[in-house]
N, C-alpha and C positions, 0 to 999 in steps of 0.2 A: 432654275429647276422648274420643271413643269408640274402641274397639279397631279397628273397621272403618276409621275415618279414618286412624288411625296405620298400619294395614296398607297402606292405599292409598298413603300418603305414602312408606312404605318401599319398596313395589313400584315406585312412580314413580321414586324415587331410584336403585334398583337398575337400572331400565331405562335411565335417563340415563347411569349409569356404564358399563353394558355397551355402550351405543351409542358412548360416547366411547372405549371400548377396542377397537372394531372395527378391523380392519386399514386400512380406508379412512380412518377418522377419525384414526388414528395417523399415517398417511401425510400427510394434510392438515395435521395439527399440525406434523409434521416440516418440510414444505415452507414453511409460514408462518414457523416459527422460523428456517429457513435463510435465507429472504428478509429477515426482520427484522434478524437479527444477522450477516448476511454470512458465514455458516458456510462457504459454498463458497470464498470468498476465503481463509479460514483453512485449509481442507483443501488447496487448491492450493498455498498457501505451505508447508504442512507437507510435502507430497509433494516439492515442489521442494527444500526444505531437506534432506530425506533423500537425494534424488538427488545434490545437490551434495556432501553429506557422503561418500557412497559413492564419488563420482568423486574427491574429494580423497584419500580413504584409498588408493584404487587408484593414483593419481598418486604419492603419497608412497611407497607400498610397492614399486611396480613400476618407477618411474623415478628418483625423487630418491634414495631409499636406495641402490640399486645404483650410481648415479653417485658418491655420497659414499663408498661402500665402495671403489670403484675409486680415488678420489682419496686417501683417507686410509689405505686398507689394512685398516681395522677397521670393524666394524659400529658406528656411532656411537650406535645405540640401546642398545647393551649397556654403555655407560659408566655407572659409578656411583661414588659416594663412600662410604667406610665411616667412620663416626664412632662409635667404641665398638662397640656391638652393632648399631647402626642402619645400614641400607643405603639410601642415597639414590640413586634411579634418575634421574640427571641426563639420560641419553640419552632415556629415555621422556618426560621432562618437556619437553625440547627438541623432541622429535618432536610432542608435543601442541601446542606453540606454533607449530611450522611448519604443522601441519594447520589450526589456527585462522586463522593468517595467510593461508593459501591459500583457505580458505572465505570469509573476508572479502573477499579480492581478487576471487574469482570472482563472489560476489554483487554486489559493487560494479560490476564490469564488466557483469554482466547487467542490473542496474538502470539503469546509465547508458545502456546501449544501448536498453533498452525505453523509458525515460522521456525520452530525448534529443529525440524527436519532439514529445512533449508540452511540453517546456520551450521548444523552438523555436516551437511554435504559440502558447504563452502570450506569448512575447516579441513575436512578430509581431502578435498581437491587441493587446498593450499599445501597440506602436508605431502601429498603425492607429487606436487610440483617441485617442492623442495628436494624430495628424494630423487626425482628425475634429474634435477639440476646437478645434484651431487654425483649421481651415476654418470652424467655427461662429463663432469669435470674429471672423474676417475678415468673414464675411457679416453678422454683427450690427453691426459697425462701419460697413459699407457702408450698411446700412439706416438707421442713425442719421444718417449723412452725407446720405443722400437725403432723409430727413424734415426735416433742418435746411435743406437747399437749398429744399425745397418751402415751408417756413415763411418763409424769407427772400423767396422770389418772391411769396408771397401778401401780404406786408407792403408790397412795392414797388407792387403794383397793387391798389388797393382795389376791392372788388366794386362793380359798377354799382348805382345807386340804384333 
């Protein structure tokens, strides 16, 4: 290979790489990747998860904790056990469990509300399909009965010579 052909190949490769790194090409690659791997669904789910987490933290901090403080007279998040030199924060652990439970409850309620229509539609479609299949069976049986009747009638009356 001559030096000129190597230089031409290198220049061609550099040109292709620079074209693929252009803002338009990068945007197109991002859009293709987003569509192929449903990244928008992932991003929406992440944002919703963060929103629910912030909502639950505020609910726990501003409503549940003050109510429990009024009921028990102490901040339950400050409870701890001491074993030797170790301090076990039972209150913050229970607080984390309450937050996880609330997050799961809220997500479950959101999903059941969002997907309840889809589930109803699927049930209705399944029911309609069963009805259609039953109607098809009845029509098929009627056709068979009609054909049998025609066959019996043609046997009674032989064709003219």
